[in-house]
C-alpha positions in Angstrom: 0.0 0.0 0.0 1.3 3.3 -0.9 1.0 6.6 0.9 2.5 10.1 0.7 5.3 10.4 3.2 7.7 13.2 3.7 11.0 12.8 2.0 12.9 12.4 5.2 10.8 9.5 6.2 10.1 7.3 3.1 10.1 3.7 4.1 9.6 0.3 2.7 8.0 -0.4 -0.6 4.4 -0.1 0.7 1.2 1.1 -0.9 0.6 4.6 0.6 -3.1 5.5 0.5 -4.0 8.7 2.4 -3.5 11.2 5.2 -5.4 12.3 8.4 -5.8 10.3 11.6 -7.6 9.8 14.9 -7.2 6.9 17.3 -10.9 6.7 18.3 -13.2 4.2 16.7 -16.6 2.6 17.1 -16.8 -0.3 19.5 -16.4 -3.6 17.8 -17.5 -7.0 18.8 -14.6 -9.4 19.4 -14.5 -12.0 17.1 26.6 -19.8 -8.8 27.5 -16.1 -8.8 30.9 -14.6 -7.7 30.6 -13.0 -4.3 32.8 -10.2 -3.0 34.7 -10.5 0.3 32.4 -10.1 3.3 32.5 -6.8 5.1 32.5 -6.5 8.9 29.4 -5.2 10.6 31.2 -2.3 12.3 31.0 -1.3 15.9 27.9 -3.3 16.9 27.6 -3.5 20.7 24.3 -5.0 22.0 23.2 -5.7 25.6 24.3 -9.1 26.7 20.7 -10.2 27.3 19.5 -9.2 23.9 18.7 -12.2 21.7 20.4 -11.2 18.4 23.8 -11.0 20.2 23.9 -14.8 20.6 26.6 -16.6 18.5 25.0 -18.1 15.4 22.2 -15.5 15.0 21.6 -14.3 11.5 20.1 -11.1 10.1 19.0 -10.8 6.5 18.6 -7.4 5.0 18.6 -5.4 1.8 21.5 -3.1 1.4 22.2 -0.3 -1.1 25.0 -0.6 -3.5 26.1 1.8 -6.3 28.6 -0.3 -8.2 27.7 1.0 -11.7 26.8 4.5 -10.6 23.1 3.7 -10.1 22.0 2.8 -6.5 20.1 -0.5 -6.1 19.3 -2.8 -3.2 20.7 -6.3 -2.7 19.9 -9.0 -0.1 22.6 -9.6 2.4 23.1 -11.6 5.6 25.2 -11.0 8.7 25.9 -13.4 11.5 27.0 -13.3 15.1 29.4 -13.3 16.8 31.5 -11.1 14.5 28.5 -9.8 12.4 30.4 -10.1 9.2 28.3 -9.2 6.1 27.8 -11.7 3.3 26.0 -10.4 0.1 23.5 -12.9 -1.2 22.2 -11.4 -4.4 24.1 -9.8 -7.3 21.7 -8.1 -9.6 21.4 -4.5 -10.9 17.7 -4.5 -10.0 16.2 -3.8 -6.6 15.9 -6.9 -4.3 14.0 -5.9 -1.2 11.6 -7.1 1.5 13.4 -10.3 2.6 11.3 -12.7 4.7 12.4 -15.9 6.3 10.6 -19.3 5.7 9.4 -20.7 9.1 12.3 -23.1 9.2 14.9 -20.5 8.3 16.1 -22.5 5.2 14.9 -20.0 2.6 14.3 -16.3 2.0 11.4 -15.0 -0.1 11.8 -11.4 -1.4 10.4 -9.0 -4.0 12.4 -7.9 -6.9 12.0 -6.0 -10.2 14.8 -7.9 -12.0 12.4 -9.1 -14.6 11.0 -5.6 -15.3 8.0 -5.7 -13.0 8.0 -6.8 -9.4 7.9 -10.6 -8.8 8.2 -12.8 -5.7 11.4 -14.8 -5.7 12.7 -17.4 -3.2 16.2 -18.5 -2.6 18.1 -20.6 -0.2 19.2 -18.8 2.9 22.8 -18.8 1.6 21.7 -17.0 -1.6 21.8 -19.9 -3.9 19.2 -21.0 -6.4 17.0 -17.9 -6.7 13.7 -18.8 -8.4 10.9 -16.6 -9.7 7.7 -18.0 -8.1 5.0 -15.7 -9.5 6.0 -15.1 -13.2 3.2 -12.6 -13.7 2.7 -9.5 -15.8 1.3 -7.8 -12.7 3.4 -6.4 -9.8 3.7 -9.0 -7.0 5.0 -7.8 -3.7 5.0 -8.3 0.1 5.5 -12.1 0.4 4.6 -13.8 3.7 4.9 -17.5 4.5 2.2 -19.5 6.2 3.3 -20.9 9.6 3.6 -24.4 8.2 5.8 -23.2 5.3 3.5 -24.6 2.6 2.0 -21.4 1.2 2.9 -17.8 0.6 0.4 -14.9 0.6 1.4 -11.8 -1.5 0.0 -8.6 -3.0 -0.8 -8.5 -6.7 -1.3 -5.2 -8.3 -2.8 -4.9 -11.8 -4.7 -2.0 -13.5 -4.5 0.1 -10.3 -6.2 -2.6 -8.3 -4.5 -4.6 -5.5 -5.6 -8.0 -4.4 -4.3 -10.6 -2.0 -3.2 -13.8 -3.6 -2.0 -17.1 -2.2 0.1 -19.7 -3.8 2.0 -22.9 -2.8 5.5 -22.3 -1.6 6.8 -23.5 -5.0 4.7 -20.9 -6.9 2.0 -23.2 -8.1 -1.7 -22.8 -7.7 -1.9 -19.0 -7.5 -5.4 -17.8 -6.7 -7.0 -14.6 -5.4 -8.2 -14.4 -1.8 -9.9 -11.0 -2.0 -12.2 -9.5 -4.7 -10.8 -7.2 -7.4 -13.3 -4.4 -6.5 -11.6 -3.9 -3.1 -8.0 -2.7 -2.8 -6.3 -5.2 -0.4 -2.6 -5.4 0.5 0.1 -6.7 2.8 -1.4 -9.9 4.1 0.2 -11.7 7.1 -0.7 -15.0 8.6 -1.8 -15.5 12.2 0.5 -17.8 14.1 -2.0 -20.7 14.0 -2.5 -20.2 10.2 -6.3 -19.8 10.5 -6.5 -16.0 9.8 -4.8 -13.3 7.8 -4.4 -9.6 8.8 -4.2 -7.3 5.9 -4.9 -3.7 4.7 -7.9 -2.5 2.8 -9.5 0.8 2.1 -13.1 1.0 3.4 -15.9 2.0 1.1 -16.2 5.8 1.0 -12.9 6.4 2.7 -9.4 7.2 1.4 -6.9 5.5 3.7 -6.1 1.9 4.5 -7.2 0.3 7.7 -6.3 -3.1 9.2 -8.7 -6.0 8.8 -8.6 -9.7 9.8 -10.2 -12.5 7.7 -10.3 -16.2 7.6 -7.4 -17.8 5.7 -9.8 -18.7 2.9 -10.7 -15.0 2.4 -14.1 -15.1 4.2 -15.5 -13.3 7.2 -13.8 -9.9 7.2 -13.5 -7.9 10.4 -12.3 -4.3 10.6 -9.9 -3.6 13.5 -8.9 0.0 13.0 -11.0 3.1 12.5 -8.3 5.8 12.3 -9.0 7.6 8.9 -5.3 7.6 8.0 -3.0 4.9 6.6 -2.6 2.1 9.1 0.0 -0.1 7.6 2.5 -3.0 8.1 0.4 -5.3 10.4 2.4 -7.9 12.4 0.9 -10.6 14.5 2.4 -11.3 18.0 3.6 -14.9 18.3 0.8 -15.8 20.6 -1.8 -14.4 18.2 -3.3 -12.0 20.8 -2.1 -8.7 19.3 -1.3 -7.0 16.0 1.4 -4.3 15.9 1.2 -1.8 13.1 2.4 1.6 11.9 0.0 4.5 12.4 -0.3 8.2 12.9 -1.9 8.8 16.3 -2.8 12.3 17.3 -1.4 13.9 14.2 2.1 12.7 15.1 4.7 11.3 12.8 4.4 7.6 12.2 4.5 5.5 15.4 4.4 1.9 16.3 1.0 1.0 17.7 -0.5 -2.3 18.9 -4.2 -3.4 19.0 -5.9 -6.6 20.3 -6.3 -9.0 17.4 -9.9 -9.7 18.4 -10.8 -6.0 17.9 -11.4 -5.2 21.5 -9.9 -2.2 23.2 -8.2 0.8 21.6 -4.8 1.1 19.7 -1.9 1.8 22.0 1.0 4.0 20.8 4.2 2.3 21.9 7.0 4.5 20.6 5.8 8.1 21.2 8.7 9.7 19.5 9.1 12.7 17.2 10.9 10.7 14.6 9.3 8.4 12.0 8.8 4.9 13.5 7.9 2.2 11.0 7.6 -1.5 10.2 7.2 -3.4 13.4 8.3 -7.1 13.7 7.9 -9.2 16.8 10.6 -11.3 18.4 9.9 -15.1 18.3 9.0 -15.1 22.0 6.8 -12.0 21.8 8.8 -10.1 24.3 10.3 -7.5 21.9 9.5 -5.6 18.7 12.0 -4.5 16.1 11.2 -1.4 14.1 12.7 1.3 11.9 13.4 4.9 13.1 14.0 7.9 10.8 15.3 11.0 12.5 17.4 13.1 10.1 17.4 16.0 12.6 19.1 14.0 15.4 22.9 14.3 16.0 24.1 12.1 14.5 21.1 11.4 12.2 19.2 8.2 13.0 18.3 5.9 10.1 18.3 2.6 11.9 16.6 -0.6 13.1 15.8 -0.4 16.8 14.5 -3.0 19.2 12.2 -2.3 22.2 10.3 -4.3 24.8 6.7 -5.2 23.7 5.4 -2.4 26.0 7.6 0.2 24.2 10.3 0.5 26.9 14.0 0.0 26.6 14.5 1.1 23.0 17.9 0.0 21.7 19.5 1.0 18.4 20.6 -2.2 16.7 22.3 -1.0 13.5 23.9 2.3 14.5 24.5 3.2 10.8 25.6 6.9 11.3 29.0 7.4 9.6 29.2 3.8 8.5 29.9 2.8 4.8 28.3 -0.6 5.0 24.7 0.0 6.1 22.2 2.3 4.4 18.5 3.1 4.9 17.3 0.1 6.9 13.6 -0.8 6.6 11.2 -3.7 6.9 12.6 -5.9 9.7 11.4 -9.5 9.9 12.5 -11.5 12.9 13.1 -15.3 12.6 14.0 -17.8 15.2 12.9 -20.0 18.1 11.0 -18.5 21.1 13.7 -20.1 23.2 17.5 -19.4 22.8 18.7 -21.3 19.7 21.9 -20.9 17.7 20.0 -20.3 14.5 17.6 -17.6 15.6 17.7 -14.5 13.5 16.2 -11.2 12.4 15.4 -10.3 8.8 15.8 -6.6 7.9 15.3 -4.7 4.7 17.3 -1.5 4.1 15.5 0.6 1.6 16.8 4.0 0.5 14.2 6.7 0.3 15.6 8.2 -2.9 14.8 4.9 -4.6 11.4 4.3 -2.9 9.9 7.7 -3.7 9.5 7.2 -7.5 8.2 3.7 -6.9 5.6 4.8 -4.4 4.5 7.6 -6.7 4.3 5.3 -9.7 2.5 2.6 -7.9 0.4 4.5 -5.4 -2.9 3.7 -7.1 
């Protein structure tokens, strides 16, 4: 979903759809390529009790390169304990929005290497990239089902966006939502029974968060905020959905709402900067998110982590002055709820100078 954002705060490739906000809402009933030498991830110091500092952890992300004079994004991975960076993709197109398969063996991502955006999947080491969608439309925002057998994604054609689902090998692609409604950014509930997603209510101009059954039936609207609510993310226990919103005319904040529609949205970040793209830790105790604060000294353009109640915000990437990290966005955390050597966090680093023309062109 695309929405107008100020130049200092353009984020992931999403479909921006409107402006104007209020947190109140009616009561709702519950319901084999050569690879360059790896570069070190410089000066990363994390609290000793913070999960991604464990040896063996992995972080996937999309990083900006300018090898031929034209900036583009590539998918990379860095691993603890030394956080050395290994580049996974080598393509002049933009490879973004990486997302781990539930078992951590594969990474799905969106790319325009074939001219339009397609959903690709590759092994977690970057080998064997495969185009899953092979469509003339733009296919974006992949999300795996909890059992790893299906992928939901957004397909945009003729200024209409629908949710589609396909098998994890790209077969059996079929729509979940009607073409007459603009629907985007589907994400599975932890039990695989439901999908949270974005849609624009009839007679309104901005996306709101909905929940439906995994087969596309029984829609329930969760937010009534009259501005773009985007980037829904289920908590691991399925009780809450974090999202990016604009409470009280502030800049974008990370908010959370009960997944059954009860209660009111809660603003977790309460910061003057742009806070975007929440992603829960596997045990539900923390949330990773992006913060854009160009007026800070030094400027902040990083992935942060906070407790699930918004406290103890820690800058994970600390990119100021570093040549190896640029414009982080779209974190996606993978791993076991309990300490495990292969836990990880997937992160997308999307430069605003590249996203702006895409958002404008595809804003619908």
